[in-house]
C-alpha positions as CSV (number, residue, x, y, z in Angstrom):
1,M,380.7,181.5,130.1
2,T,379.1,179.1,127.7
3,L,378.5,175.7,129.2
4,T,380.0,172.8,127.3
5,Q,378.5,169.4,126.8
6,A,380.6,168.1,129.7
7,D,379.2,170.8,131.9
8,H,375.7,169.7,131.0
9,T,376.6,166.1,131.7
10,D,377.9,167.2,135.2
11,L,374.7,169.1,135.8
12,G,372.6,166.1,135.0
13,T,374.8,163.8,137.1
14,L,374.6,166.2,140.1
15,L,370.8,166.2,139.9
16,G,370.8,162.5,139.7
17,F,372.8,162.3,142.9
18,A,370.5,164.8,144.6
19,L,367.4,162.7,143.7
20,Q,368.9,159.7,145.3
21,P,368.7,160.6,149.0
22,N,371.0,157.9,150.3
23,Q,373.9,159.1,148.1
24,R,376.5,161.0,150.1
25,P,379.5,163.1,148.8
26,G,381.6,161.4,151.4
27,R,381.1,158.1,149.7
28,S,381.5,159.2,146.1
29,P,384.5,161.1,144.7
30,E,382.4,162.0,141.6
31,Y,379.6,163.5,143.8
32,R,382.2,165.5,145.8
33,R,383.8,166.8,142.5
34,I,380.5,168.0,140.9
35,L,379.1,169.3,144.2
36,S,382.3,171.4,144.5
37,R,381.6,172.8,141.1
38,Y,378.1,173.8,142.2
39,R,379.6,175.5,145.3
40,T,382.4,177.4,143.6
41,E,381.5,178.0,139.9
42,P,378.8,180.7,139.6
43,D,377.8,179.9,136.0
44,F,377.5,176.2,136.8
45,R,375.4,177.0,139.8
46,L,373.1,179.3,137.9
47,A,372.5,176.8,135.2
48,T,371.7,174.1,137.8
49,D,369.4,176.3,139.7
50,A,367.6,177.3,136.4
51,V,367.0,173.7,135.5
52,L,365.7,173.0,139.0
53,H,363.5,176.1,138.9
54,G,361.8,174.7,135.7
55,L,361.0,171.6,137.7
56,D,359.6,173.5,140.6
57,V,362.5,172.4,142.8
58,R,365.0,174.5,144.7
59,V,368.2,173.8,146.6
60,L,367.8,173.9,150.4
61,S,371.4,173.0,151.3
62,D,374.6,172.2,149.5
63,G,376.5,171.1,152.6
64,D,378.4,168.0,153.4
65,F,375.2,166.0,153.3
66,G,375.0,166.7,149.6
67,L,372.5,168.7,147.5
68,V,369.3,168.7,149.5
69,L,366.3,169.7,147.4
70,G,363.0,171.3,148.4
71,V,360.1,170.4,146.1
72,N,357.0,172.6,145.4
73,P,353.6,170.9,145.4
74,E,353.3,171.4,141.6
75,S,356.6,169.6,140.9
76,P,356.7,166.2,139.2
77,F,359.0,165.2,142.1
78,A,356.5,166.4,144.7
79,F,356.1,164.1,147.7
80,R,352.6,162.7,148.3
81,V,351.7,161.1,151.6
82,A,350.1,158.3,149.5
83,D,353.6,157.4,148.4
84,L,354.3,155.9,151.8
85,P,353.9,152.2,152.0
86,N,350.4,151.0,152.7
87,A,349.1,154.6,152.8
88,G,346.7,154.1,149.9
89,T,343.5,154.4,151.9
90,R,342.2,157.7,153.4
91,D,342.7,156.5,156.9
92,G,346.3,155.4,156.0
93,R,347.1,158.8,154.5
94,L,345.7,160.7,157.5
95,L,347.7,158.5,160.0
96,A,350.9,158.6,157.9
97,G,350.6,162.4,157.4
98,L,350.0,163.0,161.1
99,V,352.9,160.8,162.2
100,L,355.2,162.5,159.7
101,V,354.3,166.0,160.9
102,G,354.3,164.7,164.5
103,I,357.9,163.4,164.2
104,A,359.0,166.9,163.0
105,A,357.2,168.6,165.9
106,Y,358.5,166.2,168.4
107,A,362.1,166.5,167.3
108,Y,362.1,170.2,166.5
109,P,359.5,172.0,168.6
110,S,361.1,175.5,168.4
111,P,363.1,177.7,165.9
112,A,366.2,177.1,168.0
113,D,365.8,173.4,167.6
114,L,365.5,173.8,163.8
115,D,368.8,175.8,163.8
116,E,370.7,173.3,165.9
117,E,372.7,170.6,164.1
118,R,372.6,167.7,166.6
119,V,371.3,164.2,166.6
120,R,367.6,163.7,167.3
121,R,366.4,160.4,168.6
122,I,362.9,159.0,168.1
123,P,362.0,156.1,170.5
124,E,359.0,154.5,168.8
125,T,356.7,153.9,171.9
126,E,357.7,157.2,173.6
127,F,356.8,159.1,170.5
128,E,353.6,157.2,170.0
129,Q,352.5,158.2,173.5
130,W,353.6,161.8,172.9
131,L,351.5,162.0,169.8
132,R,348.5,160.3,171.5
133,A,348.8,162.9,174.3
134,A,348.8,165.7,171.6
135,C,345.7,164.2,170.1
136,D,344.0,164.2,173.5
137,R,344.9,167.9,173.8
138,L,343.3,168.5,170.4
139,R,340.2,166.5,171.4
140,G,339.8,168.7,174.5
141,R,340.1,171.8,172.3
142,D,337.5,170.3,169.9
143,A,335.2,169.6,172.9
144,A,335.5,173.2,174.0
145,G,334.4,174.4,170.6
146,E,337.8,175.7,169.6
147,P,338.8,175.5,166.0
148,I,341.7,173.4,164.7
149,P,343.5,175.6,162.1
150,D,344.0,172.7,159.7
151,E,341.2,170.6,158.2
152,G,343.6,167.6,157.6
153,L,344.9,167.7,161.2
154,D,341.3,167.9,162.5
155,E,340.5,164.6,160.7
156,A,343.9,163.0,161.5
157,W,343.8,163.3,165.2
158,R,340.4,161.7,165.3
159,A,341.6,158.8,163.2
160,Y,344.7,158.4,165.5
161,H,342.7,158.6,168.7
162,E,340.3,155.9,167.6
163,K,343.0,153.3,167.1
164,P,344.8,151.4,169.9
165,A,348.5,152.0,170.3
166,H,349.4,148.3,169.8
167,R,347.8,145.4,168.0
168,V,349.2,142.4,166.2
169,G,347.6,140.4,163.4
170,E,346.0,137.1,164.3
171,R,345.7,135.4,160.9
172,G,347.7,134.6,157.7
173,R,351.0,136.3,156.9
174,G,350.2,139.1,159.3
175,A,349.9,136.8,162.3
176,G,352.2,138.0,165.2
177,R,353.1,141.2,163.3
178,L,352.0,144.8,164.0
179,S,348.6,145.5,162.5
180,S,347.9,148.6,160.4
181,K,344.9,149.0,162.7
182,C,347.2,150.3,165.5
183,T,349.1,153.5,165.7
184,L,352.5,152.0,166.5
185,Y,352.4,150.4,163.1
186,W,352.1,153.8,161.4
187,V,354.9,155.2,163.6
188,R,357.2,152.4,162.5
189,N,356.0,152.5,158.9
190,T,356.7,156.2,158.6
191,L,360.1,156.1,160.2
192,A,361.1,153.2,157.9
193,W,360.0,155.3,154.9
194,L,362.1,158.2,156.2
195,A,365.1,155.8,156.4
196,E,364.6,154.9,152.8
197,Q,364.6,158.6,151.9
198,G,367.9,159.2,153.8
199,M,366.2,161.1,156.6
200,A,366.4,158.6,159.4
201,R,368.3,155.4,160.4
202,P,367.3,152.7,162.8
203,E,369.3,152.1,166.0
204,T,370.8,148.7,166.1
205,S,369.2,147.9,169.4
206,G,365.8,148.3,167.8
207,G,362.8,150.3,168.9
208,A,364.3,153.7,168.1
209,W,365.5,155.8,165.2
210,V,367.9,158.6,164.6
211,L,366.9,161.5,162.4
212,T,369.5,162.8,159.9
213,E,370.5,166.3,159.0
214,R,368.5,165.9,155.7
215,F,365.3,165.6,157.7
216,R,366.1,168.8,159.8
217,I,366.6,170.8,156.6
218,Q,363.3,169.6,155.2
219,V,361.5,170.4,158.4
220,K,362.9,173.9,158.4
221,D,361.5,174.4,154.9
222,M,358.0,173.4,156.0
223,A,357.9,175.0,159.4
224,S,355.1,177.4,158.5
225,E,352.6,174.6,157.8
226,P,349.6,174.9,160.2
227,A,349.7,171.3,161.3
228,Y,353.4,171.5,162.2
229,T,352.8,174.8,164.0
230,V,350.0,173.4,166.2
231,L,351.9,170.2,167.1
232,A,355.2,172.1,167.7
233,A,353.3,174.3,170.2
234,I,352.2,171.2,172.0
235,G,355.7,169.9,171.9
236,R,356.9,173.1,173.6
237,G,354.3,172.5,176.3
238,E,352.3,175.5,175.4
239,H,348.6,175.8,176.1
240,L,347.0,176.6,172.8
241,A,345.0,179.8,172.8
242,R,341.5,180.0,171.3
243,T,342.9,181.9,168.4
244,E,345.3,180.4,165.9
245,V,348.9,179.7,167.0
246,A,351.4,182.0,165.4
247,P,353.6,180.3,162.8
248,V,357.2,179.5,163.8
249,Q,359.4,182.4,162.7
250,L,362.5,181.4,160.7
251,D,365.5,183.5,160.0
252,E,366.0,185.1,156.6
253,E,368.2,182.4,155.3
254,A,365.6,179.7,156.0
255,E,363.0,181.7,154.1
């Protein structure tokens, strides 16, 4: 089958929807129509996948949540921790990165959790305490001379541990607001960013967030990352051995 100009227009429109994480097929008849083409027309699907391959991007899911994309580090669409608000400094990048991986490990500590489609709730203060306890565990491991199998994680837990859980600004526009010098600020900042990416939403009562199916799919794609593996093991309540923790094993479909 030779694709027509209209087919190429649909292809570009579908990628446009996919790159806007808050777009949903359920809210847009046009998105539903073109997503259906991707699911049911092999030639259209092959052409779409080929364009994505050229951009170092691949489809992780084409379910009811829309076309969820996985992005390789070399891609022009690759995510950088520095893209998070106020994460321009090294300390900010370390804290935001640790919180992001920590949320994944807290919500999905095992392969079974990654396969289960159910709502995951993140209470801000409870999660902050959990991550602080995980950093304490890593500090004990460091004191015992045991290696942390990820250089970034080794730096990040130290940065997190040095900061208080809660602090508010005292001067200027930041007076009375959470300060970036406390860890609860980075928890809230990171969850708010996830909400902008369609991967979380705040509860109306405040103080807690709900992760979306899009986030679970993305976590499943990065579950072999060393930092996630270590924190997920802590989330499962495992005592880390001196040797490296084995990566989480995913099923063939996830790989």
